[in-house]
N, C-alpha and C positions, 0 to 999 in steps of 0.2 A: 839346498836339496840337490841330490845327485841327478844328473841329466842322462837320459837314454834316448838314442835315436834308433828307431826301427824303420828300416828301409825296405819297402815292399808291402803293398796293401792287399795281399791275398789272405787266405785262411791262416797260413803260418805266421805271417806278419801281424795280423789282428790278434792272434792268440798270444804271441810274444808281447805285444804292447799291453794286452790285458794283464798278463802275469806281472810285468814290471810295474804297472800302475797300481795294482793291488798290493804290491810289496812296498809302495811308497815312493817310487821314483817319479821324477818329472819326465814325462814321455812325449816325444815328438814322433808321430807316425808319418812317414814320407812316401808318396806314391808318384810315379812318373806320369801316369795317365790322368785324365781329368776327373776320374772318380775311382773309388775303391772297389775291389772284388769283382773285376770284370770277367775273369775266367770262372770264378765261383758262380756268377750269374749265368754264364753260358752253360755250366753244368746243370743249372736249374731248369733249363729248357727241356731237358729229358726227365724232369721230376726231382732232381737233386737227391741222388743216391748217397746218403750221408755215411753209411757204414754197412756192415754185414752182421746179422745176428747169428753168431756161431761161437763156440768155445774159443777162448783166447789163444790156446796153443794151436788149434787148427787155423785160426785167423792169422796168426803170426807166420805160420808155415807158407802162406801164400806169397810172402815176400822173398822166397827163395834164399839165396846165400846171404841176403841182407837181413833176413829175419832174426838171426841171433843178435846182430848189432842193434836192431830196433826193438828187441824183445822187452827190455826194461821200460822203455818209453811207452810201448803199447800196453804193457801190463798196468801202467799207471794211468793211461788215458786211451782206453780201447773202445770197443763197440758200446759197452754199457755206459761209459762216461760220455761218449759222443751223444748218445740218445738223451741222457740226463741234461747235458749242456744245452741241447736244442730246446728241450722242454723248459729250462730256466729262461730261455729267450722268448718264451711264449709260443713255441712251435711244437704242437702235439705230433708225435711220430707214430708210424705204423710199420709193421713188418709184412712184406709181400710174400707170396707163396714160395719164392726162391730164396727167402731169407734176407733179401735186401731191405734196408731201412730207409724210409722216406718221410719228409714232413707231410702232414695231412693235406696241406695246401698244394703239394707237388710243385713247388717253385722255390727259388732262393731269395727273392727280393724281400719278403717279410722278415726272414731270419737275418739278412744282412742289415736291414734298417734297424732292427732291434739291437743288433750287436754294436753298430756305430753309436746308437743312442746310449748304450751301456758304457762305451769308451768315453763318450762325451761327459757322462756323469762322473767318470773317474778322472776328468780333467786332462785327457789325452788331447794334445794339439795335432790336428790333421792338416797336412799341406799336400796339395795335389799339383800336378804339372811340374814337379821338381824331379829332375833326373840326376841320379848320382853318377858322377864321372870318375871317381877315384879319390885319392888322397893327395894333399899337398903338405908335406912335412907334418903328418899326423892329423891334419884337419880334413874333415870331409868336404868334398867339392861337389857342388850341384849346379846344373843349368836350370834356371827358373824363369818364369815369365818376365821377371824384372832384371834378368841378366845373371851372370855367375855369382854364386854365394859360397862362402866357406864357413863351416860351423865346427865347433869343438864339442865333443860329448864325452862323458865319463865312461860310457859303454855303448856299443853298437850291436844291433842284431840285423843281419842281412837276410832277407827272405825274398830273393830276386827271381825265383822261378827257374824253370828249365829253358828249353829252346824250341817250344812249339807254340803256335797261336801268338806270333809276335804282335799282331795288331791288338791283342788284349794285354800286352805288357811283357810277355815272356820271350825275349829275343836272345838271351844268352850272352849278350855283349859284355856282361860283367866278368866273364871268364878270363878276359885278357889281363885282369888284375891279379889272377891267381894261377897262372899257367902251370907252375910246378905242383900245384895241389889239385889239379882238375883232371878227371878222366874224360876223354872226348865224348861229346854228346852223340846219341843215336836215337832214332825213332823207337818209341815203345807204344804198345797198343795201337799199332799202325794198320791201315788198310793195305791191301795188296795191289800193286800196279800190274796191269795186264794189257797187252796190246791185242785186242780181239780181232778175229776175222769178221767180215761183214755179216755173216749169217747169225752171229750171236746178238746183234743189235736189237732184234725183236724181243729179246728176253731181258733187256735192261729194266731194272726196277723189280725184277722177280726175286723173291726170297728163296734161298737154299735152306730147306728145313730137313730135319731127320737125317743129317749127314754128320760125319766126323772129320775134322781137319787135324792133320798131324805134320809137324816139322821138327825133326830131330827128337829131343826128349819131351817136346811139348805136344799135348793132345787136347782137343776141345770138341765136345758134343754141343755145338751151338749153332746159331743161325747167322747167315751172311746174305747180303744182297748182291746180285749181279748188277754192276753199274758200268757206265761208259768208261770209267777209269780202271775197273778191275773188280775186286771183291771187297766189301766193307761190312762191318758188323762184328758183334761180340765173338762169334765163332772164329774169325780169323785174327782178331785183335789178340786173342789168348795165345796164339801160336806164332805171332809175328816175330817174337824174339828168336825163334828157330831160324826163320828166314834171314833175319839180321845177322845171325851167327854163321850163315853160309849153308844151312841145311836145305834140301829140296822140300817143297810143300806137296802133300798128298791129300786127296779127298777120298773117303770111303763112302760110296753112294748107298751101301746097304750095311750099315754098322751093326744091325741086329741079326744079320745072317753071317754064318761062317763061310769061308771060301768054298768049302765042300758043298754046303747047301745051295750056294749060288750056282756052282757047277752042275749040281743035280737038277736044278730048275732049268738050266740051259739045255739039258739033254732031252727035254720034251720035244716031240716032233716039230720041226720048223716048217716043213713043206716048202712052198715057193716064197714064203715071207722073207723080207730082207732081215739082215742081222739086227738092224736098229729097231725094226718093228717087233722082232722076236724078243729083244730085251725089254721093250715096252710092255709086251703082253705077259711074259713070264716073271719079270722082276717088278712090274708095276712102276717102272721109272717114268718120271714126268718129262715133258717136252724139253724143258730147260736143262734137265740132267742129261738127257740124250744129246743135247747140243754141246754140252761140255765134253762128252765122250768123243763126239765128232771133232771138237776143237783140238783135243790133245792126244787122241789115241788112234787116229786114222793112219793107215788102214787098220781096222779092228782085227785082232788075231782070229784066225780060223780055228785054232785049237781051243777047245772049251775051257780047259784048265787055265790057259793063259788069258782067255777072255774074262773068266771069273776073277783072276788076279787083278786084271785091269779095272774091273768094277770096284774091287775092294781097295785098290791102291792106285787111283787115278792121279798121275803126276801132273801138276800144274806147270806147264812149260814156261821157262824164263820168268818165274815169279820174282818180283822185286817189291820193295817197300815204297809206298808213296813218299813224297818229300817230307822231311822232318817237321816242317812248319804245319803240316796237316795232321800230324800224329796227336793222339789224345794226350800223351805224356812223352817224356824222354828218359832215356838211360844216361848215365854219365853225370858229371858234376863234381862238386867238392868231394875228394876221396875221403873215405871213412878214417884212414890212418892219418889224415891231416888234422883231425879234430880230437879233442879230449872227450871225456864221457858227458860233459855238459854242453857239448857242441861248440866249444870255443876253438878257434884256430890256434894250433900249436905255434904257428909262425907269427901270430899277431895277437898279443894279449889284449883282452877286452873286446874282441870282435867275435861274435857268435853267428852261426849260420843255421838256417832251418828251411824246411819245405822241399820243394822239387829241385832246388839248386844243389841238394845233396845227392850223392851217388847211390841211389836205390831205385828200384822200380817195382811195380805191382800191377796185377790185373785190374780191370774195371770191376765195379761191384761195391764201391765204397771204400776200398782199400787205399786209394790215392788220397782221398780227403782225410781219412782217419789218420794216416801217417803225417799229413801236413799239420793237422791239429796237434798231434802228439809231439812232433819235433819242434813246432812253434812253442808249445808249452815248456818243453825241456830247455830250449834256448833262452826263453824269457826268464825262467826260474834260475837258470845258470847265470844269466846276466845280473839278476837281482842279487844273487849271492856274491858275485864278483864285486858288486858295489857295497857289500857288507850289510845288505838288507835281508830280511827274513821273508821268503815267499809265503803267500797266503796258503792256508790249509787246503 
């Protein structure tokens, strides 16, 4: 029987192992941590957003320039297939008001347990606390609890993750083995790092709602929380790529009002009221929003048009991204041109790659997990074909 090693026990690795086992390969699933799916379980703490219920072309467009490359994989295993797969594992799913799809139980552990049970039924051998350290004359080398081990496989699927949340297994150290094929890592879906003045501390933990964030070509009407480290939440995650690419970050405090409408409101008699109180009264700005104006726009412009522009385009001074290990995901990884259409490395026959170790990025909202499932499936099926096996229907 042909032997396959799948290295990495996240969603992409689990999917690749499943496809290989269904095709008839003898599969060893290897994980460096003491248990499988640690980052998957972390995603479950916020409900486990599996995918997004939207037409496949609109869904694929969310991956930006990587969308065309991922398109065939997502068309074969996209939102509908993810929901059906979860259901087959005994997890009833529902679609929230925003289109996000979740398991009814709103956590990852039942799905992970069912998936591992399914792999066990397919005779997949699982080894944990085995860390892959490279090759030795074509043999795979591992550090194990019993010391170094070398193993030979007929085919290998690597699903080693990106470079965030290292404590859960994604430390990016594998990249040293593929330097010529790797785009450098960067934080994706990242919080914004800000060194606040003391007066902002009273607003830590306060959500910024009904505002728009913009950085370069990226714009988001979402929510973020003012924290001691800066701004965090879906609203800024969606535009963090712009900050990473060197664009300034702006906040529109009145996104439903035009600049002219804001200026017209500011023309109301002010009397002896301070500018900040006038903004509060005529624009209905909240205390934490006024604190941000004080933080980044003092002294406030006396010219009403300029003041209106400031409200609509409040520049976040010295906005930087939080450290990469804190990011939800990462950009960079194995370059797309280093892989064939089945995700096999062009430079190393019989070695396939999947998941977040590939060079693509996506917003939160189920897009990350869906692409991990889809690329894991593609790599697993490609590896099966490489062995001369027929993938399952």
